[in-house]
C-alpha positions in Angstrom: 109.0 130.9 87.4 111.9 128.6 86.5 110.7 126.1 89.2 107.2 126.1 87.7 108.5 125.5 84.2 110.8 122.7 85.2 108.0 121.0 87.3 105.6 121.4 84.4 107.9 119.9 81.9 109.4 117.1 84.0 106.7 116.0 86.4 103.4 114.7 85.0 101.6 115.1 88.4 102.8 118.7 88.6 101.5 119.4 85.1 98.1 117.8 85.8 97.9 119.8 89.0 98.7 123.1 87.2 96.2 122.4 84.5 93.5 121.5 87.1 94.1 124.8 88.9 93.9 126.7 85.7 90.6 125.0 84.8 89.2 125.6 88.2 90.1 129.3 88.0 88.5 129.6 84.5 85.3 127.9 85.7 85.1 130.2 88.7 85.4 133.2 86.3 82.5 132.0 84.0 84.4 130.2 81.3 83.0 126.7 81.9 81.0 126.5 78.6 84.0 127.6 76.6 86.2 125.1 78.2 83.7 122.3 77.7 83.2 123.2 74.1 86.9 123.3 73.4 87.7 120.0 75.2 84.8 118.3 73.3 86.1 119.6 70.0 89.7 118.5 70.7 88.7 115.1 71.9 85.8 114.3 69.6 85.9 116.3 66.4 89.3 117.5 65.6 91.9 116.0 63.3 94.6 116.2 66.0 96.8 113.3 66.5 95.8 110.5 68.9 98.9 111.1 71.0 97.9 114.8 71.6 94.3 113.8 72.4 95.7 111.2 74.9 97.8 114.0 76.6 94.7 116.1 76.9 92.9 113.2 78.5 95.7 112.6 80.9 96.6 116.1 82.1 93.3 118.0 81.9 89.9 117.7 83.5 87.3 116.0 81.2 84.3 118.0 79.8 82.1 116.1 82.3 84.4 117.1 85.2 84.3 120.7 84.2 80.5 120.5 84.0 80.4 119.0 87.5 82.5 121.8 88.9 80.3 124.4 87.1 77.3 122.9 88.7 78.8 123.1 92.2 80.3 119.7 92.8 83.3 119.7 95.2 86.6 120.1 93.4 88.1 117.1 95.3 85.5 114.7 93.7 87.3 114.7 90.3 88.9 111.7 88.6 92.0 113.8 87.9 92.6 113.9 91.7 93.6 110.2 91.4 96.7 111.4 89.6 97.7 114.0 92.1 
């Protein structure tokens, strides 16, 4: 667990990979619509800081990518894979 925490905090690619795996797991278990709604709210409608929104864009799948996965697109076709 310590290794995971250190990797998550110190290595941007590790963090993006962990978040990608978490999003894929959630989509596989039927949470795609909730993930999409939350990401759209954070990125488009919330009063959160621009720096926080930028982190969301960098380390998490976009709402469009989540929708692609939910519709059956292969997981390796995502833009976030360019980071990993």
